[in-house]
C-alpha positions as CSV (number, residue, x, y, z in Angstrom):
1,M,37.6,-14.7,-0.1
2,G,35.8,-11.4,-0.1
3,Y,34.7,-9.4,-3.2
4,R,34.5,-6.0,-4.1
5,V,31.0,-4.6,-4.4
6,A,29.7,-1.4,-4.9
7,V,26.0,0.2,-5.0
8,I,24.9,2.6,-7.7
9,G,22.3,4.6,-6.0
10,A,23.0,4.5,-2.0
11,S,21.2,7.2,-1.3
12,G,18.0,6.2,-2.5
13,A,15.5,3.7,-0.6
14,V,16.7,0.4,-2.3
15,G,20.0,1.7,-2.2
16,Q,19.8,1.5,1.9
17,E,18.3,-1.2,1.6
18,F,21.3,-3.1,-0.3
19,L,23.2,-1.8,2.3
20,K,21.0,-3.0,5.4
21,I,20.7,-6.8,3.6
22,L,23.9,-7.1,3.0
23,G,25.7,-6.7,6.3
24,E,21.8,-8.7,7.6
25,R,23.3,-11.9,5.3
26,D,27.0,-11.1,5.8
27,F,27.6,-11.0,2.1
28,P,31.5,-11.8,1.9
29,I,32.7,-8.4,0.6
30,D,36.3,-7.1,0.8
31,R,36.1,-3.8,-0.4
32,L,32.6,-1.8,-0.5
33,S,32.0,1.1,-2.9
34,L,29.0,3.8,-3.0
35,F,28.1,6.0,-5.8
36,G,25.4,8.1,-6.5
37,S,24.7,11.9,-8.1
38,H,25.9,14.8,-7.9
39,R,23.5,15.9,-5.0
40,S,23.8,13.1,-2.7
41,A,28.2,12.8,-3.6
42,G,30.1,13.4,0.0
43,R,27.5,11.6,2.0
44,E,28.4,9.1,4.5
45,Y,26.9,5.9,5.0
46,E,27.8,3.6,7.8
47,F,28.5,-0.3,7.2
48,K,29.6,-3.4,9.6
49,G,31.1,-0.2,11.9
50,E,32.8,1.6,8.9
51,R,32.0,4.7,7.5
52,I,32.0,4.9,4.1
53,K,31.9,8.2,1.6
54,V,29.3,8.6,-1.5
55,T,31.3,9.0,-4.5
56,E,29.6,10.7,-7.5
57,L,29.0,8.6,-10.5
58,K,30.7,9.4,-13.5
59,Q,32.6,8.1,-16.7
60,N,35.7,7.3,-15.7
61,N,37.6,4.0,-14.1
62,D,36.3,3.9,-10.8
63,F,34.8,1.0,-11.5
64,R,38.0,-0.9,-12.3
65,G,39.0,-4.2,-9.6
66,I,35.3,-4.0,-8.6
67,D,33.3,-7.6,-8.8
68,I,29.8,-6.8,-7.9
69,A,27.8,-3.8,-9.2
70,L,24.3,-3.3,-7.4
71,T,22.5,-0.3,-9.2
72,S,19.2,1.5,-8.2
73,A,19.8,5.0,-9.9
74,G,16.7,4.3,-12.5
75,A,16.3,3.2,-16.1
76,G,18.5,6.7,-17.3
77,T,21.7,6.1,-15.3
78,S,21.5,2.2,-16.1
79,K,21.4,2.9,-19.9
80,E,24.1,6.1,-19.6
81,Y,26.5,4.2,-17.1
82,W,26.3,0.6,-18.0
83,N,29.5,0.6,-20.1
84,T,31.1,2.3,-18.0
85,I,30.2,-0.1,-14.9
86,T,31.0,-3.1,-16.8
87,K,34.0,-2.2,-18.4
88,Y,36.5,-3.9,-16.0
89,N,34.4,-6.7,-16.0
90,A,32.0,-6.2,-13.3
91,V,28.8,-7.7,-12.8
92,M,25.8,-5.3,-13.2
93,I,22.9,-6.1,-11.4
94,D,20.8,-3.5,-12.3
95,N,17.5,-2.8,-10.4
96,S,15.8,-1.0,-12.8
97,S,13.6,-1.4,-15.9
98,A,16.7,-0.6,-18.5
99,F,17.6,-3.9,-19.7
100,R,14.6,-6.6,-18.8
101,M,13.3,-7.3,-21.9
102,D,17.0,-7.3,-24.1
103,D,17.8,-10.8,-25.2
104,D,21.5,-10.6,-24.6
105,V,20.4,-9.6,-20.3
106,P,18.9,-12.5,-18.3
107,L,16.2,-11.2,-16.0
108,V,16.7,-13.7,-12.5
109,V,14.3,-14.7,-9.8
110,P,17.2,-17.1,-7.9
111,E,14.4,-19.1,-7.0
112,V,12.8,-19.9,-10.1
113,N,15.5,-19.3,-13.0
114,P,19.4,-19.1,-11.1
115,D,20.7,-20.7,-14.2
116,D,20.0,-17.8,-16.5
117,C,22.6,-16.0,-14.7
118,T,25.1,-17.5,-16.7
119,N,24.2,-16.3,-20.0
120,R,24.8,-12.7,-19.6
121,P,27.1,-11.3,-23.0
122,R,26.9,-8.1,-21.4
123,N,27.7,-8.9,-18.0
124,I,24.4,-7.7,-17.5
125,I,21.5,-9.3,-15.5
126,A,18.4,-7.4,-14.7
127,N,16.2,-7.4,-11.3
128,P,12.2,-8.1,-12.2
129,N,9.7,-5.6,-11.5
130,C,8.7,-5.9,-7.7
131,T,5.2,-7.3,-8.7
132,T,6.4,-9.7,-11.3
133,I,8.9,-10.8,-8.2
134,Q,6.6,-12.0,-5.9
135,M,4.3,-13.8,-8.6
136,V,6.5,-15.8,-9.7
137,V,8.1,-17.2,-6.5
138,A,4.5,-18.2,-5.6
139,L,4.2,-19.4,-9.5
140,K,6.8,-21.6,-9.2
141,P,5.7,-24.4,-6.7
142,L,2.5,-24.9,-8.8
143,E,4.4,-25.0,-12.0
144,E,6.3,-27.8,-10.9
145,L,2.9,-29.8,-10.5
146,S,1.1,-28.6,-13.4
147,H,2.2,-25.9,-16.6
148,I,0.3,-23.1,-15.9
149,K,-1.6,-21.7,-18.6
150,R,-2.6,-18.8,-17.4
151,V,-2.6,-16.1,-14.8
152,H,-5.4,-13.4,-13.8
153,V,-3.5,-11.4,-11.5
154,A,-4.9,-8.1,-8.9
155,T,-2.2,-6.0,-7.3
156,Y,-2.6,-3.8,-4.4
157,Q,0.2,-1.9,-4.2
158,A,1.9,0.1,-1.6
159,A,2.5,4.0,-1.9
160,S,6.5,3.3,-0.9
161,G,6.4,1.3,-4.2
162,A,6.7,5.2,-6.0
163,G,9.6,6.4,-3.7
164,N,10.0,7.8,-0.5
165,L,7.6,11.1,-1.7
166,A,4.7,8.7,-2.2
167,I,5.0,8.0,1.4
168,Q,5.4,11.6,2.4
169,E,2.9,12.5,0.3
170,L,0.1,9.5,1.6
171,E,1.1,10.8,5.5
172,K,0.7,14.4,5.0
173,Q,-2.5,13.6,3.2
174,I,-4.5,11.9,6.5
175,H,-3.0,14.9,8.5
176,Q,-4.8,16.7,6.1
177,Y,-7.8,14.6,6.2
178,V,-8.2,14.6,9.2
179,K,-7.7,18.3,10.4
180,G,-10.3,19.4,7.6
181,E,-8.2,20.5,5.1
182,E,-7.8,20.3,1.4
183,L,-5.2,17.3,0.4
184,E,-2.3,18.4,-1.5
185,V,-1.6,16.0,-4.7
186,K,1.3,16.0,-6.3
187,K,2.8,12.7,-6.5
188,F,-0.5,10.6,-7.9
189,T,-3.0,11.0,-10.2
190,Y,-5.3,11.7,-7.6
191,Q,-5.2,11.5,-4.0
192,L,-4.1,8.6,-2.3
193,A,-5.5,9.1,1.4
194,F,-8.6,6.4,2.1
195,N,-8.9,5.9,-1.8
196,V,-7.3,3.6,-4.5
197,I,-5.9,4.3,-7.8
198,P,-6.5,1.7,-10.5
199,H,-4.3,3.4,-12.5
200,I,0.2,2.2,-12.0
201,D,2.1,4.1,-14.9
202,I,1.2,4.9,-18.4
203,F,-1.7,3.6,-20.2
204,Q,-0.9,1.8,-23.7
205,D,-2.7,1.4,-26.5
206,N,-4.1,-2.0,-25.3
207,F,-5.5,0.3,-22.0
208,Y,-3.4,-1.7,-19.6
209,T,-1.4,0.0,-17.8
210,K,2.7,-0.3,-18.3
211,E,3.5,-1.6,-14.7
212,E,0.4,-4.4,-16.1
213,M,2.0,-5.5,-19.0
214,K,5.1,-5.8,-17.7
215,M,4.2,-8.9,-15.4
216,H,3.0,-9.7,-18.7
217,H,6.2,-10.1,-20.1
218,E,8.2,-10.4,-17.7
219,T,6.9,-13.3,-16.3
220,R,7.1,-15.4,-19.6
221,K,10.8,-14.4,-19.5
222,I,11.6,-15.4,-16.1
223,M,9.5,-18.6,-16.2
224,N,10.9,-19.5,-19.8
225,S,7.5,-20.1,-20.8
226,D,4.2,-19.3,-23.1
227,I,2.3,-18.2,-20.1
228,Q,-0.8,-16.0,-20.6
229,V,-0.7,-13.1,-17.8
230,S,-4.1,-10.5,-17.3
231,A,-3.3,-7.7,-14.6
232,T,-4.7,-5.1,-12.9
233,A,-2.4,-2.7,-10.8
234,V,-4.1,-0.6,-8.0
235,R,-2.3,1.6,-5.9
236,I,-3.3,1.7,-1.7
237,P,-2.9,3.8,0.9
238,I,-0.8,1.6,2.9
239,I,3.4,2.5,3.1
240,R,4.9,-0.6,2.4
241,A,4.7,-4.4,1.1
242,H,2.2,-5.3,-2.0
243,S,-0.3,-7.7,-2.4
244,E,-1.8,-10.0,-5.5
245,A,-5.0,-11.7,-5.9
246,I,-3.9,-14.3,-8.5
247,W,-5.6,-17.2,-10.2
248,A,-3.8,-19.7,-12.0
249,E,-5.2,-22.0,-14.8
250,T,-3.1,-25.2,-14.8
251,E,-3.3,-28.4,-17.4
252,R,-4.0,-30.7,-15.3
253,E,-6.5,-30.2,-11.9
254,I,-4.5,-29.2,-8.9
255,S,-6.2,-30.0,-5.3
256,I,-6.1,-27.4,-2.5
257,K,-4.0,-29.8,-0.1
258,E,-1.7,-30.3,-3.2
259,A,-1.1,-26.6,-3.7
260,Q,-0.8,-26.1,0.3
261,D,2.0,-28.7,0.0
262,A,3.8,-27.0,-2.6
263,F,3.9,-23.7,-1.1
264,Q,4.4,-24.9,2.5
265,N,7.8,-27.6,0.6
266,A,8.3,-24.0,-1.4
267,H,12.1,-21.7,-0.7
268,G,11.5,-18.7,-0.4
269,V,7.4,-18.9,0.4
270,T,6.2,-19.0,3.9
271,L,2.4,-20.3,3.8
272,I,-0.2,-18.8,5.9
273,D,-3.4,-20.4,5.2
274,D,-6.0,-21.2,8.4
275,P,-9.3,-19.6,7.3
276,D,-10.7,-20.8,10.7
277,N,-9.2,-19.0,12.7
278,N,-9.0,-15.9,9.9
279,K,-5.1,-16.7,10.1
280,Y,-3.9,-15.2,6.0
281,P,-1.4,-13.1,4.7
282,M,-1.3,-9.2,5.4
283,P,1.1,-6.0,4.2
284,I,1.9,-6.0,8.3
285,I,2.7,-9.7,8.4
286,G,5.3,-9.5,5.1
287,T,6.7,-5.7,5.8
288,G,10.9,-6.2,6.6
289,M,10.6,-9.4,5.6
290,D,12.0,-11.9,3.4
291,D,9.9,-14.7,2.2
292,V,6.5,-14.3,-0.5
293,Y,3.2,-15.0,2.2
294,V,0.8,-17.2,0.6
295,G,-2.6,-18.2,1.6
296,R,-6.4,-18.1,0.9
297,V,-5.8,-21.2,-1.3
298,R,-8.7,-22.1,-2.6
299,K,-10.7,-23.3,-6.4
300,D,-11.6,-21.4,-8.7
301,L,-15.4,-21.6,-8.9
302,T,-15.5,-21.3,-12.7
303,N,-12.8,-23.6,-13.9
304,P,-11.7,-27.3,-12.6
305,N,-8.2,-26.7,-13.5
306,G,-7.6,-23.3,-11.4
307,I,-6.4,-22.3,-8.3
308,A,-6.9,-19.0,-6.2
309,F,-4.3,-18.0,-3.6
310,W,-3.5,-14.3,-2.4
311,C,0.0,-12.9,-1.7
312,V,2.3,-10.6,-0.1
313,S,6.1,-9.4,-0.3
314,D,7.7,-6.4,1.1
315,Q,8.5,-4.8,-2.5
316,I,11.2,-3.3,-1.0
317,R,13.1,-5.8,-0.4
318,K,12.2,-9.5,-1.7
319,G,10.8,-7.2,-5.2
320,A,14.2,-5.1,-4.9
321,A,17.2,-5.3,-3.0
322,L,16.9,-8.8,-1.4
323,N,16.5,-10.4,-4.7
324,A,19.4,-8.4,-6.7
325,V,21.7,-9.4,-3.3
326,Q,20.4,-13.6,-4.1
327,I,21.2,-12.8,-7.5
328,A,24.9,-12.0,-6.0
329,E,25.1,-14.9,-3.6
330,V,24.1,-17.5,-6.2
331,L,26.9,-15.9,-8.6
332,V,29.3,-16.4,-5.6
333,N,27.8,-19.6,-4.4
334,N,28.4,-21.0,-7.7
335,G,31.6,-19.6,-9.0
336,W,30.0,-17.8,-11.7
337,L,32.1,-14.5,-11.6
C-alpha cells in the first residue's frame, strides 16, 4: 500500500534531503506532492525517475487526500499553514521550532519515544532540534542502564546548521583569507573561517542562548524525565555534521564496559572507540550517514557516577530529514495513521 506524501519547503536543504531519504529508504509512496514559496514554485525535482513540479503553498484545499506532510519551511510558515495542512487529516511532521514545546504536540525521536506518536490531538508531530536529537539517541542506552540525573554538553556545530547561505559565507571567507582580502561577514556575528563562535541563536535572560535552552527543555520532554541539561553551543568552521562533548551523571555508577556495550547494542548508534589506534568519531565520518557515532567513552574524573563521551551526527540527515522520515515510518509500520 502506498501513501500520499507532501513535502513543504521542497527547495531547501532539508526539503531536498527529504526527497533523497524517501527514495533511499523506499518509503511506500503512492503520490508525492511538493510545495514551496512563491519564489520556488514551478521548479522541478526528480523523484524515482519522475519530474515533480513545486506548487506554491497557499491557504486552499491542496492537502485534501494527503496522508503525511513533511514540513521544513520555517516556524512562521508552519504556524501560518498548519490548519490548512492538517485540515483533511494529514499528519504534519514539522521540522521547525513552531510546536516543539506545545503540550498537545508530541516531540519525537523514534529510537527514544516512538509511542508518543499516537497522542497527537492536532495531528502534528514535531521534529526536535538537531543537537537534541543526536544527544538523546546517545543518552537513551545509558538511561536504560540507570536513570540520568544531569547532563553537561558542549556542542560543536557545523556552518550548514545555519543554512546554505552560511556554507557559502564560510567558503567565501576561506578564499578571502587565503588571498589576504578583507573577510565579508553577514550571516554570523563574527568571521567563522579559522575561528569558533560560542554563540548560536539569541541570548536569554539567564545568559544562555535559545539554542542551549532548547537542549534543556526538549530533552526533558522527549525522555519524559526530570533530567537537568546545561549546554554551551559553539559554531565551528566546518561544512556539515555536528559534534558534542557530553558528561552524563547517572543514579548508579556505570562502568566504561557497560556504557560501551550499551552504545554498541543501541539502535541508531555506532560505537567507534579504540584509543589505542586513534579511532573515534569525527564529522568527516558522520557526514552523509544515518547513525549517531559515539566514542571517547570514559569515566568522569570528578564524579564516580559520571560517564563522559563524544558523539557526532549529520545534522541534516538524523538531525532533521531522516528523523522526520523515521517518524513517518513509525506511523506506517504500526498502523498509526
